C-alpha positions, 0 to 999 in steps of 0.5 A: 365081270364074274357072276356071283354064286347067288346071282347064278342061282337066281338066274337058274331058278328063273329059267326053271320057272319060265320052263314050267310056266311055259309048258303049263300054259301050252298044255300039249306035248312040246318039242325040245327045240320049240321050248328052247326057241320060244324061251330063248334058252339054249337047248342043252340048258333046257334039256338039263332042266327037263331031265330034272323035272322028269326025274322028279315026276313033274314032266314026262318024255314021250320016246315015240314023238320026242316031245315033253309035257307036264304030268298032273303031279304039279296039280298036287301043289295047287290042291295043297294050297286051295284051302281056307286055312292057307288063305288065313295063314297068308293074310293073318300077319298082314291083317294084324299089321293093318289093324294096328297101323290104322287102329281099325278092325279087319277081317277076311271072309268067304262065301259058303253055301250062300252065307258069309263065313269069317276066316280071320278077324282082328278087332280094332286095338281100341275096341272090345270085340271078342274076335273068337266069337266070330271067326268061323261063324257065318253072317248074311250076305246082303247086309255085309260089305264082304258079302256084297263084294262076293255077290257082285261077282256072282251070276244073277242066277246064283244071287237069286238062289241065295235070296230064295234060300235065305231071303233078305231079313231086316237086321237094322232100319238100314238093311236092304230088304228088296231084291231090286234094292240089292241088285242096284247096290251090287251094280254100284259095288261093281262100278266102284270096286268096293262095298260098304256096310252102312250100319246094315248089319249092326247099328253104330258100326260101318264096314268097307270091303274090297275083293281078293283075287287068286292066280286065275283072276277070280274073286275068291274072298273079301277083306274088310275094315270095320269100326264105329260109324262115328270114326268110319265117315265117308271122308275118312274111308275115301282118303285114308282107309280105302287106299290102305285096304286096297294095298292090303288086298293087293299084297294078299292077292299077290300071295295067292298068285295074282298079278295086277 
């Protein structure tokens, strides 16, 4: 059976990406034979791709040893993606779809200098929140669901630094204000894989947050759903919101190169 041009192009792209990933993972210069044998691709095919990569500056060929290795040019591609602006663009449309589907507010946040910074925020369709007042603004880590997610992945020494710098100010009657209470809360977050802001930042409002992972498997941000405490009951979070939020986080993490 004949192979279509589209299928042939897909197979070619697959081989090229496999070669790039294999060489990047092995770090040291490699012989053509070893690359071909390990990937089970013919040597003539491998050398054709390597020549193209050499021409484009992504691979170099050591004439003395006959080995091939990746250059640092590929690092430029990664560096161009490592910005909050790119993360916001990756998550933006998905965040809006989630907010509309579940009729909830949704946000993406990162930690900067011990504070929580909102990269993007979509208000609940039924709400009146002015989202532009909060995008780019910061908030305490200890009283927010996203902040707890990010702190739960930090070494305890880093958490202590944040507490020494900012303390644990009481924002509502439900805010955690002791280090011991916060450490217990962060252990709960690690065990269950999500965090809650139970009216700790603002009375009458709750939030549930889950982590976002990059290509290294590192938690680099948090994504959250928020609404009034009357709507975001424990039962509704467990049965409806959390499953949907985890699917959203999985898709955003996938766009950042993470595979579960």
